[in-house]
C-alpha positions in Angstrom: 28.5 167.1 129.9 26.7 169.5 128.2 24.9 168.4 124.8 26.7 171.2 122.9 30.4 170.9 122.0 31.9 173.6 120.6 29.1 174.4 118.8 28.5 171.3 116.8 25.6 169.4 118.0 26.2 166.4 115.3 29.4 165.4 117.5 28.6 163.1 119.8 29.5 163.4 123.1 32.5 161.8 123.9 33.1 161.0 127.4 36.7 159.3 128.3 36.2 155.8 129.8 38.6 154.9 132.4 40.3 151.8 131.7 39.7 149.3 134.5 42.9 147.1 135.6 41.4 144.4 136.9 44.4 142.6 138.5 44.1 139.5 138.6 46.4 136.8 140.7 48.3 134.2 138.8 49.0 130.8 140.2 52.8 130.1 139.8 53.9 126.0 140.2 57.2 125.4 140.8 58.8 122.4 139.8 60.1 121.0 143.1 63.8 120.2 142.7 65.3 116.5 143.2 66.3 115.5 146.5 70.2 115.0 146.1 69.8 111.2 146.7 68.2 110.7 143.3 70.6 113.8 142.0 73.5 111.2 142.9 71.9 107.7 141.2 72.0 109.9 138.0 75.1 111.7 137.9 76.5 107.4 138.9 74.4 106.2 136.3 75.8 108.6 133.6 79.4 107.5 135.2 78.8 103.8 134.2 77.5 104.4 131.4 80.6 106.5 130.6 82.4 103.9 132.0 81.6 100.5 130.0 81.2 102.7 126.7 85.3 103.8 127.2 86.3 100.1 128.6 84.1 98.2 125.0 85.9 100.7 122.9 89.3 100.4 124.5 88.8 96.8 124.0 87.6 97.3 119.6 91.0 99.3 119.9 92.9 96.4 121.4 90.8 93.9 119.0 91.9 96.0 116.2 95.4 96.8 116.7 95.5 92.8 117.0 94.0 92.3 113.8 96.6 94.4 112.0 99.3 92.8 113.5 97.7 89.6 112.3 97.1 90.5 109.2 101.4 92.2 108.8 102.7 88.9 110.4 100.4 86.8 107.6 102.5 89.2 105.1 105.7 88.7 106.4 104.8 84.5 106.8 103.8 84.2 102.8 106.9 85.8 102.0 109.3 84.0 104.1 107.2 81.0 102.6 108.4 82.5 99.5 111.7 83.0 99.8 112.4 79.8 101.4 110.3 78.0 98.6 113.1 79.9 96.4 115.9 78.5 99.0 114.5 75.1 98.8 115.0 75.1 94.7 118.6 76.3 95.3 119.6 73.8 97.9 117.8 70.8 95.5 120.0 72.2 92.1 123.2 72.2 94.3 123.1 69.1 95.7 122.1 67.5 92.8 124.8 64.2 92.9 125.7 64.8 89.3 126.7 68.4 89.5 128.6 67.5 92.4 130.9 65.3 91.2 131.8 67.7 88.1 132.7 70.1 91.0 134.4 67.6 92.4 135.8 66.6 89.0 136.7 69.9 88.2 138.8 70.7 91.5 140.4 67.6 91.0 138.6 65.3 93.0 138.1 61.6 91.7 136.2 58.7 92.4 137.5 56.5 95.6 138.2 52.4 94.0 136.3 50.7 96.5 139.5 48.1 96.5 141.3 51.7 98.5 141.9 51.3 101.9 142.2 53.9 104.3 145.7 55.4 105.3 147.5 53.8 108.3 147.6 57.1 111.0 143.7 57.1 111.0 143.3 54.1 113.0 143.7 53.4 116.4 145.7 49.8 117.7 145.4 48.5 121.5 143.6 52.0 122.8 147.2 54.2 121.8 147.6 56.5 118.8 150.2 55.7 115.7 151.3 59.8 116.8 152.6 58.0 120.6 154.7 55.3 119.4 157.0 57.0 117.1 159.5 58.5 119.1 160.2 62.1 119.0 162.2 64.4 116.1 165.3 64.6 119.0 165.7 60.7 119.0 165.4 61.1 123.5 162.5 59.5 125.0 160.8 62.2 126.9 158.9 61.3 129.9 155.3 62.2 131.1 154.1 63.6 134.4 151.2 64.6 135.4 151.7 68.5 134.4 153.0 67.4 131.6 150.4 65.9 128.7 
C-alpha cells in the first residue's frame, strides 16, 4: 500500500488485521449414569425411610389419641366421684335413725314392744301352712289331684 493515503501522509497506514480464530477442541467429560442396581438400591432406601417415618407418625397419632381419651375418662371419673360423694351424703342424711323414726311416726307407725308376738298366720307347723288347714268358704272339702295345686 502506498504511504500516501487520501492526500495526508500523517495518517498512519491502516492495515486490516484479519482475525485469526484458533480452533481449540474442548474435552467434555460426561458423567457416567448410575447403574440400574444402584438406582434401585437408592429407591429402596428412600422407600424404607418413608415407610419407617409413616409408622412412627402413625404411632405418635395413636399415642395422642389414647392420651386424649385418657384425659376425657379422668375428667369423667372426677365428675362421677363428686356425684358419688354428694349421693353418699344424701344416703347418710336419709338413713339417719332419728329421721327414720320421725318419718315412721308421721306415717302412723309405732315402736314395737319387746313383749309383742308375731301373728299366728305367719308361722308354719309340721310342714303345712295355716291356710291349708282351714276348709274352703263353701263348706265342702275339695280333693287335690296331681293336676290341681
